[in-house]
LUMZA-296432 format. One line per 4 residues: number of its first residue (from 1); their letters; for each residue x, z negated, y negated of C-alpha. Coordinates in nm, 3 decimals. Layout:
NUM> a> X/Z/Y; ... $
This chain:
1> malg> 0.000/0.000/0.000; 0.293/-0.074/-0.232; 0.414/0.283/-0.171; 0.078/0.423/-0.283 $
5> vqpg> -0.074/0.488/0.060; -0.452/0.532/0.034; -0.719/0.485/0.305; -0.728/0.788/0.535 $
9> daig> -0.375/0.907/0.449; -0.178/1.041/0.746; 0.138/0.844/0.828; 0.377/1.028/1.059 $
13> visd> 0.556/0.811/1.316; 0.834/0.971/1.520; 0.949/0.703/1.763; 0.969/0.604/2.128 $
17> nrve> 0.862/0.267/2.271; 0.992/-0.033/2.080; 0.860/-0.346/1.908; 0.908/-0.186/1.566 $
21> whia> 0.653/0.078/1.668; 0.386/-0.193/1.685; 0.496/-0.339/1.351; 0.456/0.008/1.199 $
25> etgi> 0.120/0.059/1.373; -0.013/-0.275/1.246; 0.092/-0.197/0.888; -0.076/0.144/0.905 $
29> qlca> -0.403/-0.003/1.037; -0.410/-0.288/0.783; -0.398/-0.042/0.493; -0.666/0.180/0.662 $
33> avnt> -0.431/0.476/0.697; -0.410/0.708/0.999; -0.120/0.685/1.245; -0.004/1.036/1.342 $
37> prgt> 0.253/0.967/1.616; 0.493/1.169/1.827; 0.795/1.089/2.045; 1.155/1.166/1.955 $
41> dvtd> 1.150/1.459/2.200; 0.930/1.654/1.956; 1.067/2.003/1.889; 1.147/2.118/1.536 $
45> eewr> 0.862/2.372/1.556; 0.608/2.107/1.661; 0.736/1.864/1.401; 0.706/2.125/1.125 $
49> yifs> 0.351/2.214/1.226; 0.219/1.859/1.275; 0.349/1.715/0.946; 0.232/2.021/0.751 $
53> hasv> -0.111/2.038/0.918; -0.176/1.665/0.875; -0.033/1.659/0.517; 0.186/1.362/0.606 $
57> qvam> 0.288/1.167/0.294; 0.488/0.884/0.452; 0.707/0.930/0.759; 0.850/0.663/0.986 $
61> vetp> 1.140/0.761/1.212; 1.304/0.555/1.485; 1.680/0.601/1.439; 1.934/0.762/1.203 $
65> qelk> 1.943/1.063/1.439; 1.573/1.136/1.372; 1.630/1.068/1.002; 1.897/1.339/1.002 $
69> rlnr> 1.658/1.583/1.168; 1.384/1.496/0.920; 1.610/1.559/0.623; 1.695/1.902/0.766 $
73> lrad> 1.324/1.990/0.795; 1.196/1.809/0.486; 1.173/2.123/0.271; 0.878/2.232/0.491 $
77> wpal> 0.671/1.928/0.386; 0.608/1.924/0.009; 0.352/1.642/0.052; 0.609/1.403/0.203 $
81> kevi> 0.693/1.128/-0.048; 0.851/0.840/0.146; 1.062/0.797/0.460; 1.103/0.468/0.649 $
85> llhg> 1.372/0.403/0.912; 1.244/0.171/1.187; 1.579/0.080/1.345; 1.937/0.108/1.223 $
89> dvpp> 2.105/0.154/0.886; 2.022/0.417/0.627; 2.327/0.640/0.560; 2.483/0.601/0.212 $
93> gdaa> 2.312/0.814/-0.049; 1.992/0.862/0.155; 1.667/0.768/-0.021; 1.497/0.640/0.295 $
97> rtla> 1.389/0.277/0.319; 1.451/0.042/0.610; 1.176/-0.158/0.775; 1.320/-0.472/0.614 $
101> dcea> 1.296/-0.306/0.271; 0.929/-0.232/0.334; 0.856/-0.585/0.451; 1.007/-0.726/0.130 $
105> lgad> 0.821/-0.471/-0.082; 0.496/-0.555/0.097; 0.544/-0.929/0.045; 0.587/-0.876/-0.331 $
109> ylsa> 0.280/-0.651/-0.340; 0.061/-0.904/-0.158; 0.179/-1.181/-0.393; 0.049/-0.975/-0.684 $
113> hpda> -0.261/-0.851/-0.496; -0.360/-1.128/-0.249; -0.697/-0.969/-0.167; -0.560/-0.619/-0.103 $
117> iagr> -0.580/-0.625/0.278; -0.923/-0.789/0.281; -1.048/-0.520/0.044; -0.922/-0.241/0.268 $
121> ekal> -1.075/-0.404/0.576; -1.411/-0.446/0.404; -1.418/-0.079/0.304; -1.326/0.040/0.655 $
125> hpdd> -1.604/0.193/0.867; -1.613/0.226/1.248; -1.628/0.605/1.211; -1.307/0.619/1.005 $
129> lftl> -1.002/0.766/1.173; -0.786/0.531/1.377; -0.532/0.794/1.478; -0.462/1.165/1.478 $
133> iyts> -0.290/1.273/1.800; -0.163/1.627/1.842; -0.185/1.786/2.183; -0.122/2.139/2.306 $
137> gttg> -0.347/2.420/2.184; -0.447/2.756/2.333; -0.294/2.944/2.041; 0.043/2.780/2.091 $
141> hpkg> -0.014/2.537/1.802; -0.089/2.170/1.876; -0.448/2.050/1.831; -0.510/1.743/1.615 $
145> vmlt> -0.746/1.511/1.807; -0.937/1.282/1.570; -1.006/0.938/1.722; -1.190/0.666/1.533 $
149> haqm> -1.177/0.287/1.530; -1.514/0.273/1.708; -1.386/0.498/1.988; -1.079/0.282/2.046 $
153> msqi> -1.289/-0.036/2.039; -1.523/0.113/2.301; -1.225/0.136/2.534; -1.128/-0.227/2.472 $
157> rnvp> -1.489/-0.318/2.549; -1.540/-0.107/2.861; -1.213/-0.054/3.050; -1.267/-0.261/3.368 $
161> leln> -0.934/-0.445/3.388; -0.910/-0.821/3.431; -0.597/-0.931/3.243; -0.516/-1.248/3.050 $
165> ctdr> -0.229/-1.432/2.883; -0.068/-1.521/3.218; -0.008/-1.154/3.301; 0.315/-0.961/3.244 $
169> vlsi> 0.300/-0.588/3.180; 0.592/-0.346/3.203; 0.564/-0.056/2.957; 0.731/0.272/3.054 $
173> lpiw> 0.500/0.558/2.945; 0.545/0.715/2.598; 0.361/0.495/2.353; 0.238/0.785/2.140 $
177> hife> 0.042/0.922/2.440; -0.316/0.800/2.415; -0.314/0.650/2.768; -0.022/0.415/2.703 $
181> rmfe> -0.138/0.347/2.349; -0.486/0.245/2.458; -0.338/0.036/2.736; -0.108/-0.150/2.495 $
185> vftl> -0.390/-0.214/2.247; -0.597/-0.343/2.541; -0.321/-0.576/2.663; -0.263/-0.709/2.310 $
189> srgv> -0.636/-0.786/2.286; -0.604/-0.991/2.606; -0.291/-1.180/2.498; -0.074/-1.017/2.766 $
193> ctyy> 0.305/-1.022/2.734; 0.455/-0.671/2.729; 0.811/-0.579/2.831; 0.967/-0.241/2.756 $
197> tsir> 1.164/-0.052/3.016; 1.285/0.301/3.095; 1.336/0.514/3.405; 1.705/0.424/3.393 $
201> tlgd> 1.647/0.046/3.405; 1.311/0.035/3.585; 1.452/-0.085/3.920; 1.628/-0.384/3.763 $
205> dlqn> 1.341/-0.464/3.527; 1.089/-0.472/3.813; 1.300/-0.746/3.970; 1.372/-0.933/3.646 $
209> vept> 1.026/-0.922/3.488; 0.816/-0.935/3.807; 0.523/-0.763/3.633; 0.169/-0.832/3.742 $
213> fmgs> 0.032/-0.502/3.611; 0.155/-0.164/3.487; 0.024/0.148/3.322; 0.194/0.429/3.508 $
217> aprl> 0.211/0.799/3.587; 0.224/0.973/3.928; 0.591/1.062/3.876; 0.687/0.693/3.871 $
221> wesl> 0.520/0.626/4.207; 0.674/0.937/4.359; 1.015/0.810/4.251; 0.954/0.460/4.387 $
225> hhri> 0.816/0.604/4.713; 1.126/0.823/4.752; 1.353/0.523/4.696; 1.166/0.306/4.948 $
229> vqgi> 1.163/0.581/5.212; 1.533/0.650/5.164; 1.609/0.281/5.208; 1.408/0.272/5.531 $
233> qrah> 1.582/0.582/5.666; 1.923/0.424/5.602; 1.822/0.095/5.762; 1.919/-0.023/6.110 $
237> plrr> 1.703/0.134/6.387; 1.547/-0.204/6.463; 1.444/-0.248/6.100; 1.297/0.103/6.100 $
241> llfh> 1.099/0.017/6.413; 0.969/-0.301/6.253; 0.863/-0.113/5.939; 0.681/0.161/6.129 $
245> tayg> 0.505/-0.101/6.342; 0.398/-0.293/6.031; 0.293/0.029/5.856; 0.086/0.146/6.154 $
249> lsrw> -0.094/-0.188/6.190; -0.163/-0.198/5.816; -0.301/0.156/5.822; -0.549/0.066/6.100 $
253> yras> -0.639/-0.262/5.931; -0.705/-0.101/5.593; -0.884/0.203/5.739; -1.133/-0.023/5.915 $
257> ltam> -1.171/-0.242/5.608; -1.234/0.067/5.394; -1.497/0.196/5.637; -1.678/-0.139/5.650 $
261> rget> -1.685/-0.153/5.270; -1.826/0.198/5.245; -1.525/0.331/5.052; -1.473/0.651/5.251 $
265> lspp> -1.528/1.001/5.115; -1.755/1.090/5.406; -2.088/0.903/5.412; -2.160/0.687/5.719 $
269> parw> -2.378/0.835/5.995; -2.739/0.883/5.889; -2.906/0.741/6.203; -2.923/0.363/6.193 $
273> wvrg> -2.808/0.308/6.551; -2.509/0.545/6.514; -2.422/0.378/6.185; -2.444/0.036/6.349 $
277> awqa> -2.217/0.141/6.635; -1.973/0.296/6.387; -1.958/-0.025/6.181; -1.921/-0.237/6.497 $
281> mhal> -1.630/-0.022/6.618; -1.445/-0.067/6.289; -1.521/-0.439/6.281; -1.383/-0.476/6.634 $
285> rwlc> -1.067/-0.283/6.551; -1.022/-0.488/6.234; -1.045/-0.813/6.434; -0.803/-0.688/6.699 $
289> vlpg> -0.546/-0.573/6.445; -0.579/-0.877/6.214; -0.333/-1.116/6.390; -0.058/-0.855/6.423 $
293> ygff> -0.119/-0.727/6.071; -0.102/-1.079/5.928; 0.238/-1.143/6.086; 0.399/-0.807/6.005 $
297> naav> 0.250/-0.801/5.656; 0.423/-1.129/5.571; 0.744/-1.057/5.763; 0.802/-0.689/5.680 $
301> leav> 0.572/-0.539/5.416; 0.621/-0.829/5.175; 0.991/-0.738/5.156; 0.894/-0.379/5.072 $
305> rqka> 0.656/-0.498/4.799; 0.940/-0.698/4.648; 1.096/-0.368/4.542; 0.806/-0.342/4.293 $
309> ggcl> 0.873/-0.694/4.165; 0.673/-0.887/4.421; 0.397/-0.997/4.180; 0.235/-0.659/4.112 $
313> kati> -0.139/-0.703/4.163; -0.228/-0.343/4.077; -0.140/-0.054/3.851; -0.349/0.208/3.680 $
317> sggg> -0.214/0.562/3.715; -0.305/0.838/3.470; -0.171/1.152/3.308; -0.206/1.365/3.623 $
321> alpp> -0.335/1.357/3.979; -0.173/1.109/4.216; -0.065/1.293/4.534; -0.282/1.174/4.825 $
325> sida> 0.019/1.090/5.042; 0.167/0.865/4.772; -0.170/0.702/4.714; -0.207/0.635/5.090 $
329> ffrt> 0.147/0.496/5.123; 0.115/0.232/4.851; -0.233/0.132/4.957; -0.104/0.084/5.313 $
333> igid> 0.189/-0.137/5.208; -0.045/-0.345/4.990; -0.005/-0.219/4.631; -0.327/-0.101/4.467 $
337> vleg> -0.277/0.210/4.255; -0.600/0.236/4.056; -0.614/0.603/3.971; -0.799/0.682/3.650 $
341> yglt> -0.919/0.992/3.469; -0.947/1.088/3.106; -0.822/1.311/2.827; -0.674/1.264/2.482 $
345> etcp> -1.012/1.382/2.352; -1.184/1.087/2.525; -0.950/0.813/2.400; -0.873/0.852/2.704 $
349> vlav> -1.044/0.662/2.991; -1.360/0.810/3.143; -1.338/0.677/3.500; -1.121/0.440/3.699 $
353> rvag> -1.128/0.285/4.045; -1.266/-0.066/4.046; -1.327/-0.335/4.306; -1.588/-0.213/4.551 $
357> kkvr> -1.534/0.152/4.451; -1.169/0.209/4.552; -1.246/0.537/4.724; -0.919/0.717/4.796 $
361> gtvg> -0.931/1.077/4.679; -1.145/0.984/4.377; -1.084/0.842/4.030; -1.366/0.591/4.073 $
365> pvip> -1.696/0.563/3.883; -1.731/0.631/3.512; -1.682/0.328/3.290; -1.978/0.157/3.118 $
369> etel> -2.156/0.336/2.829; -2.037/0.673/2.964; -2.268/0.949/3.086; -2.147/1.211/3.332 $
373> rivd> -2.290/1.540/3.451; -2.162/1.824/3.670; -2.248/2.172/3.541; -2.220/2.509/3.715 $
377> ietn> -1.947/2.703/3.532; -2.124/3.036/3.579; -2.491/2.951/3.512; -2.465/2.623/3.312 $
381> eily> -2.713/2.470/3.555; -2.687/2.091/3.580; -2.584/2.014/3.937; -2.556/1.637/3.900 $
385> pvap> -2.763/1.433/3.855; -3.052/1.643/3.982; -3.324/1.383/3.924; -3.318/1.092/3.678 $
389> gsst> -3.272/0.758/3.846; -3.137/0.900/4.170; -2.783/0.784/4.247; -2.718/1.042/4.518 $
393> agtd> -2.896/1.352/4.380; -2.653/1.639/4.345; -2.358/1.464/4.508; -2.068/1.677/4.633 $
397> qkge> -2.173/1.967/4.406; -1.867/2.130/4.246; -1.881/2.221/3.877; -1.745/2.143/3.533 $
401> iqvr> -1.725/1.777/3.437; -1.909/1.704/3.113; -1.926/1.361/2.954; -2.096/1.180/2.670 $
405> gpqv> -2.010/0.837/2.540; -1.870/0.628/2.256; -1.511/0.727/2.341; -1.553/1.103/2.287 $
409> mkgy> -1.347/1.231/1.993; -1.476/1.307/1.647; -1.336/1.661/1.677; -1.021/1.866/1.620 $
413> fkdp> -0.866/1.816/1.277; -0.933/2.109/1.038; -1.068/2.319/1.327; -1.450/2.304/1.342 $
417> eltr> -1.471/2.629/1.538; -1.254/2.498/1.823; -1.444/2.170/1.811; -1.775/2.353/1.867 $
421> tvla> -1.638/2.523/2.179; -1.590/2.190/2.358; -1.822/1.943/2.184; -2.196/2.011/2.168 $
425> edgw> -2.421/1.884/1.889; -2.589/1.644/2.131; -2.252/1.481/2.207; -2.171/1.634/2.548 $
429> frtg> -1.800/1.710/2.580; -1.674/1.987/2.809; -1.365/1.856/2.983; -1.269/2.190/3.138 $
433> dlga> -1.206/2.011/3.468; -1.382/2.084/3.795; -1.522/1.788/3.984; -1.789/1.646/4.209 $
437> vtwq> -1.953/1.306/4.254; -1.937/1.132/4.592; -2.223/0.950/4.763; -2.093/0.619/4.618 $
441> gclr> -2.103/0.755/4.261; -1.726/0.807/4.235; -1.578/1.111/4.063; -1.351/1.358/4.245 $
445> ilgr> -1.123/1.590/4.044; -1.113/1.929/4.215; -0.921/2.148/3.971; -0.955/2.301/3.628 $
449> ckst> -1.187/2.561/3.488; -0.991/2.583/3.167; -0.641/2.714/3.161; -0.436/2.417/3.035 $
453> ivll> -0.179/2.306/3.295; -0.076/1.941/3.302; 0.263/1.898/3.467; 0.354/1.587/3.664 $
457> ngen> 0.543/1.443/3.363; 0.224/1.465/3.155; 0.331/1.769/2.953; 0.047/2.008/2.863 $
461> vepe> 0.125/2.378/2.901; -0.097/2.667/2.797; -0.035/2.945/3.052; -0.219/3.226/2.874 $
465> piea> 0.047/3.297/2.607; 0.316/3.284/2.879; 0.119/3.525/3.097; 0.065/3.758/2.803 $
469> rlrq> 0.440/3.764/2.740; 0.523/3.824/3.107; 0.274/4.108/3.131; 0.491/4.287/2.878 $
473> cphi> 0.769/4.312/3.137; 0.809/4.676/3.250; 0.737/4.617/3.619; 0.461/4.354/3.601 $
477> enva> 0.095/4.456/3.609; -0.053/4.108/3.612; 0.059/3.748/3.655; -0.090/3.402/3.704 $
481> vmgq> 0.112/3.098/3.597; 0.037/2.787/3.804; 0.168/2.432/3.836; -0.114/2.184/3.779 $
485> drkh> 0.013/1.831/3.869; 0.351/1.976/3.973; 0.701/1.925/3.840; 0.746/2.291/3.741 $
489> lyal> 0.566/2.614/3.658; 0.530/2.891/3.916; 0.417/3.252/3.886; 0.212/3.475/4.114 $
493> vvpd> 0.306/3.831/4.016; 0.134/4.165/4.081; 0.400/4.442/4.061; 0.314/4.756/3.862 $
497> ekaf> 0.301/5.047/4.111; 0.267/5.304/3.833; 0.583/5.184/3.661; 0.787/5.224/3.979 $
501> raeg> 0.645/5.572/4.043; 0.715/5.676/3.683; 1.081/5.587/3.735; 1.105/5.824/4.032 $
505> hpar> 1.064/5.568/4.309; 0.873/5.697/4.614; 0.506/5.605/4.617; 0.456/5.291/4.826 $
509> plae> 0.163/5.056/4.888; 0.166/4.739/4.680; 0.219/4.531/4.994; 0.550/4.711/5.059 $
513> laad> 0.664/4.659/4.700; 0.581/4.289/4.725; 0.789/4.256/5.044; 1.093/4.438/4.899 $
517> qevh> 1.370/4.196/4.803; 1.514/4.441/4.549; 1.179/4.458/4.372; 1.161/4.077/4.379 $
521> rliw> 1.510/4.052/4.227; 1.427/4.309/3.956; 1.106/4.134/3.848; 1.268/3.789/3.864 $
525> deir> 1.543/3.913/3.630; 1.280/4.049/3.391; 1.099/3.715/3.387; 1.418/3.523/3.315 $
529> eaqr> 1.500/3.763/3.033; 1.148/3.718/2.890; 1.193/3.340/2.900; 1.517/3.368/2.706 $
533> hpgd> 1.326/3.554/2.433; 0.976/3.401/2.442; 0.862/3.558/2.115; 0.538/3.410/1.979 $
537> tgrh> 0.467/3.202/2.289; 0.704/2.932/2.166; 0.897/2.683/2.374; 0.761/2.605/2.720 $
541> paih> 0.898/2.490/3.058; 1.070/2.769/3.251; 0.915/2.941/3.552; 1.072/2.773/3.853 $
545> airl> 0.998/3.036/4.120; 0.776/3.342/4.179; 0.591/3.521/4.456; 0.493/3.889/4.452 $
549> lpep> 0.135/3.953/4.562; 0.041/4.233/4.805; -0.279/4.332/4.625; -0.393/4.356/4.263 $
553> ftrg> -0.627/4.129/4.070; -0.965/4.302/4.047; -1.260/4.266/3.812; -1.536/4.059/3.972 $
557> aelt> -1.290/3.879/4.200; -0.981/3.734/4.031; -1.081/3.875/3.689; -1.394/3.843/3.476 $
561> nlfk> -1.573/4.142/3.330; -1.353/4.100/3.025; -1.045/4.099/3.249; -0.975/3.729/3.193 $
565> lkrh> -0.812/3.547/3.482; -1.034/3.329/3.702; -0.768/3.071/3.769; -0.970/2.869/4.021 $
569> vvet> -1.036/3.185/4.226; -0.665/3.273/4.234; -0.579/2.915/4.336; -0.824/2.928/4.625 $
573> kyad> -0.736/3.277/4.745; -0.361/3.223/4.737; -0.353/2.856/4.840; -0.103/2.928/5.121 $
577> vlae> 0.129/3.119/4.889; 0.114/2.839/4.632; 0.187/2.584/4.906; 0.509/2.773/4.985 $
581> lyal> 0.605/2.774/4.618; 0.527/2.405/4.574; 0.753/2.332/4.873; 1.039/2.438/4.643 $
585> enpg> 0.990/2.116/4.441; 1.255/1.965/4.669; 1.431/2.275/4.805; 1.652/2.279/5.108 $
589> ptqr> 1.971/2.491/5.116; 1.785/2.809/5.219; 1.519/2.762/4.953; 1.779/2.690/4.684 $
593> kerr> 1.951/3.016/4.768; 1.616/3.201/4.754; 1.524/3.051/4.417; 1.858/3.154/4.268 $
């Protein structure tokens, strides 16, 4: 306020997780301004666009390195008036202020204006902006998601987590991402103690902090799973035998427990006597396994759980789909990974597994105050719920997930046209994700009907500009870029028969071209060259591997009448080909040679 910041002004914060981030956040909220955050991995192009689009007047940067970058780009932001360094010393001659300078300035201002904060709070409305978060856009430019104070408070009110001041939370996800940010606001509201860690120190910090809960991403659990499995493989044969015995008993024990609780994807048998026999069988197996499970759980699996700190009650995983095998492994050894679902546009939580609804393969039921419907992507027919008041009507029907609730965004900043494409006047938000509702009322995520790809690290990638650039390659007729919930991007490529014939090559069926290693090498070289000169598509992760397809994409099948790619159709038709590509995530020697 002493620097002239007015209610609703955008304050740019470029910083990774640290205590000073929360000090900055609190100051921004107290003066009714709008935090516009990003991590230090922001590219120069993104930084230029975000600060210009949001008309940032005050910028906060984490370290002198970011301050140096800001000074290099500052000419692009005529509205920028003040710069604050959160950590470190300001270089001589630089006009930036330190956080300590601002605290002293603020103290003097409040001495002269003791009612300043109360006045700002009184004038603040629930519908005023809490934050402006930029996420990837279909045009290549980030989209500014407008989230209000009321939307954030709805999350604090409705997220079904039981935490209190005795809990310890380990923070590892980027704090500017809405998932981690909401989670940290939630934990602060519950008086929870938060510790900051990183991938580099996570192993030690799990042992030192012994967290009781974590907000996490699938990548973290994949890494921990890999480390546990490697340790078991290196162990003495007797220890390996003990682990596999304990794991097998636990799997039987938990499978029967899950069936008796009604937490399976498949509904129980319809006939009462078959259902009774089915329940009795699981109850009998559970009783038989219980003594052995109790012993091996305490003697063997407890030691495995100690690798996650030993006190971890559960963790909520978001930012991408948790691989089923990883989900099954941690549930079997006794660590609950509560997979959730949401988007930046929904602040973010829409659904999460809760006690009594921990159905593996789902993201649980929607949270309170949230409405959900499944809509046919071709006809817009509402598939779920079919009849009001019926909990099972329309279950297992696949369609687009649409939601309505107090957490749905206000819209995209300065882009009413794009807002109208996803947010209807009656409040229903089109997520662009395909899903279905199980017989228990839990939501399954089955894919995407919009093109945005979310990689395993949480990065959003728009494939359409990449595909458009690759289609400019001389020998490519069409291409589909894939990689949802994977580490890398992959490309399914249709070679251009006409281009080869025009160069004097003998006429050959497309299947023969696709099987020709020389053709593969030629197209792969063209793709790598295109990635070195991306043009208007901007910076994006590189294509990791490709496969040439033996037949073209046709209108009415893989293409719409307007020749737009039906991504879900391609994913289904070429599921086996994609499985081969995804196997290159951890390539063996032969696969590494092939990828090169």
